[in-house]
N, C-alpha and C positions, 0 to 999 in steps of 0.2 A: 565432466558432465556424463551422466549415465545414459546410455542408449543401447538398443538391442534390435534384433530382427534384420531382415533384408533391406536393401536400400534401392531407391530409384529417384531419378531426377524429375520424373513426370509431374509431381505436384508443384514443383517450382515453376516449371514452364507453363502449367495451366494458370497459375496465379498471375504470371506476367501477361499472358494472353488476355485474361479477363479484365485487367486494369489498364486503361489507356496510358500511352506514353506521357501525355501531358499531366496525368495524375501521379505517375510514378516519379517523375523528375523532382518535384518539390519534396516528396517523401525521402528520396535518396539524398537530396541536399541537406535536409534536416538531420538525417542520421550522420552524414559526414561532419556537420557542424558539432554534433554531439560527441563524436569521437575526439575532436579537439577539446571540447569541454571536459571530457573524462580525464584527459591528461592535465588540464588546468586544475580540476578538483583535487587530484592527487598531490598537488603542490601546496595546497592550502594548509596552514597550521590549524590546530584545534581552536585556538583563539580566534582566528579568522573565520572559521566555520561558525563559531558561536555568534560573532558579529553578524554573519549572514542570517542566522536565525532571528536575531533581533530586528534586522532590516525587514525580513519577511513578516514579522509581527506587526510592524508599522504599516506596511503596504496592505496586509490582510485586514487589519482593523479599519483602515480607511474605506474599504468596500463592504464592510460587514452588513450595514443596513441594506445596501443594494442587493447583496448576496441573498439575505433572508427574504427580502421582498420578491426578488425574481424567482426564487425557489418556491415560495408560497403561491405566486401567481401561476406558475407552471403546473401546479396541482389543483388549480381552481379555487384557492382559498382567498376570498375577498378581504380587503382591509378590515381589520377589527375581528376577524374570525379567530376564535380561541385556539385553534390548532396551529396558527401561524407561529406560535412560540416554539413548536417542535422544529421548525425550520431554522430558528436561531440556534437551538441546542445541538441539532444534528448537522449543522452547517458551520458557520463561522466560530461558534463557541468551541466546537470540537477541534477545529483547526488551531485556534489560539492556545488552547490548553496543550495541544501536542507540541507546538512551537516552544512554549515555556519549558516543557519537559525535556525536549531535545537541547535547548540552551543550557539547562541545568546539568544534563549529562555531559555535554562538552566542557562546561566549566569545571566539573568535578574531575574529569579525566585530565584536563590540562594542568590541574593542580596536583595530580597524582593520587586522587581519592577515588573510591568506588562510587559509581552513580547510584547505587542502592544502599549506601552505608546507613542512611536514615530510614530505610524501608523496614517494615515489620515482617519478619520471616517466621514461619511456623512449619508444621509437618502435616502431611496428609496420609491416608491409608497406604500401607506398604512402605512407610518410612520416607516418602517423597518430601522434598523441600517445597514449601509454598511461599510465594512472595505476595503479600497483600498490596494490591496495586491501586485501590481506591476504596474509600475516600482518602485523599492525601492532604487536602487543604480545607480550610473553613468554608471556602466557596463550594467545594465538592459536597461537603456535608449539608450545606444549605440547599443547593439546587437539586441534589440527588438524594435527598433524605429517604432513608429506607433501603438504599441500594449499596452493595459492596461487591468488589471483584477481587479475584485472586488468580495467580498463574501457578500451575503445578509444574515443577521442573521434572526432567527425566529422572527415572530411578537411578540412584547412585550419585547424583549431584548434591553435594553437601552445601550447607549454608555458607561455610567459609569459601568454598570454591565459587559459589554464586557471586559473592561479593568481590572475590579476587578477579574473576574473569568477565564481569559485566562490562558491556561496552560495544560488543559486536565489531563492526567494521572500523569503529573509531579507535580501537586499540591498535590497528595497523592502518593508519590513515593514508599511507602511500600505496597501498595495494588496491589497484583499480578493479572495479567490477564490470567495467566496459559499459556498453550501451544496452539498456533494457527497454522493453515495450510494456507499457501499462495500458491494459484495456479497461477503461473506466466503467464504473457501475452506473446504472440508470435510475436508482431509486433514492439514495441518500447522497446529498451534494458534496459532503466532505470526503467521501471515500476516495475519489480520484486524487484529490489534493493530498490526503494522508498517505495514499499509496506511493505517490511520487516522493514525498518526504522520507518515508520509511526505506524505500529503495536506496536513496542517497545516503542516509545516515547508517543504516544497517549493513549495507553492502558496498558503499562507495560507488554506486551505480547511477549514472545519469540516465534520464528517461525520455522517450518519446511517448506522450500521453495521447492515446486515441480516445476521444470523448464519445460516450454513448450518444447516439443521435437525439435521445430524449433530453439530453442536457446541453444541446447546442446553445441555448440561451445563456448558459453559464460561462461560455468560452471567453467573452470579453472581460468578465469579472475575474475568472481564473488568470487571464493574461496580466491583469493589473495586480492582483494579489500575489502572483508568483513572479512578477517582473524581476526581482533580485536573483532568481534562478535562470530566467530566460536570457537576461542580458549577457552573462558570462558563458552561455552555452551549456548550462547544466540541465536544461529542459526545453523541449519543443512540444507544442500542443497542436494537434491536427484533428480535423473533423472527417467524417466519412461513415460509410456503411460497412456491411460484411465484407465487401470486396477489398476495401482498404485494410481492414483488420487481417484478412487472409494474406494479403501481400506482405504486410509487416511481420506477421508471425513466421513467415518463411524467408524473411530477408536474411542473407548470409552474415550481415554485420550486427544482427540482434543476438545478444548473448543470453537473453533470459526473457521469459514472458510472465507477467504478473496479471492475473485476471480476477475479476469479481463478476461472476456470471452464472449462467445455468449449466447444468450437467451436459446439456446438448452442445453448448459452446466448448466446453472442455473436451468433449469427445471429438468434436470437429477438428480441434487443434491437434490432438494427439493422433487420431486415426484417419482424418480426412472425412469426406462425405460421400453419400451414395452407396450403392450396393458393394462396391469394392471395399469401402471402409468397414462395412458390416463383416465381410469375410476376413479382413485384416485383423479386426478386433477379436473375432472368434478364434483365429489362428495365433493370436499374439504376435502378429507380424506388422510392425509399424512401417509407414511409407518412406521415411527418409531419415537415415542415421545422421546425427550431427546437425540436423536442421530443426524443424519445429517440434519433433518428438521429444528430443532431449530437453529443450527449453520448456515445453509444456509440462513435462513430468516434474519440473522443478518450480512450478507455479507456487506462489506463496498463498494466494488467496482464492481458493476454489470454494466459493460459497454456493449453496443451493437455495437461492432466494432469501438468504439471510438479510435482515435489516438491522443489524447491530453494528455500531460504529466503534472503532478503536479511538477513543478520545485521548487516552494516555497509552503510549507504547513504550514501556521501559526497555532499555537496552540490556536484556538479560544474557546469561552465559551462552556461549556458542552451542553447547549441547542442548539448550532449550530452544534456540531459534535458528536451527538449520533450515534449509530450503523446504523441508517437509514439516515445518513448524506446526501446522494445524493438527497433524497426527500425533505430535509429541507433547503438545500443551493441553491443559484442561483449564477452562475458566468457569467459575460458577457465579451465577447471579442470584443473590439472596434477596427475597422480598419479605418484609416483615408481615406477620399475620395480620389480617384485618385491614390492610391498606388497599385503597382503590388502585386499579390498573392505571399507571401513569403514562402509558403509551410511549410517546416520543422520548420521555426522560430516559428510558432504557437505552436509547440510541446514543445518549451522551454519557452513559455510565462507565465507559472505558472498558468494556468487556472484550478481551482479545478474541478474535474470531478463530 
């Protein structure tokens, strides 16, 4: 984990002082349970993990209607409103498509095949290898007509290497990624769900999901949809404001922070807040080595107000999906000339952020 600069324990003490003991205790207990869950995940075979994805599909499908309805109501969309369809596509539909893709990936790896053996590969400027990620199915072509996505791999990654190394953490299933923190997004309801799944499949990392307060109404739905992950200790879901998020980002047992949020949130995690943070940022002197700085610098999803959902996340080669993946990948969304702006359909198009 890359870190730099001078160190101090002051930020940790401040977070402890600001969060009451009765709030810290359940968070600490959740992280302890996740540590046990991380060890349990490392013992599962690829076949067992595929079965888990199938169980998640059943539990998620069971709450799909309630999910879309709750998301629509939270945005003030009355029954019958035409925009309610967007909450289906950017919510449960995106989640179910991802689960199918992960199950297929695990099935292929368990059988000794490449997860992208059937994907169409091409080239981009500079000789870079391109993986065409959608549409992949007839359903994609029907629902997302006019849209396509692709992922550009790092320069030097050949098509043969891409096929040979695809699979990320599932190529080394016993290598644990520890316990991570997912700071959930507040705009698109599938993003927290997908982030938890991606952390688990891509990095063998169990998660504590801190839901954005704007999505508190979704927590009971997430708990039922993700029950197959919660029961064995692979996931814990918590509510709270910035004080809870601050405490968790600085927790010594959190190995990684995955955020979808504003630039201000990112800077607060890396540099802290207030005048001292401004000076540290100007001087390149982060507040705590080995704590939240290193984790925040390895955040996977630092969006700046983006509203694009990853509906399909192919497990691409290691050099395409390192922890600084957004800087290494390029995805292009192509809209056919003359088509109307389909708004929410773009959210379900599977564009890697």
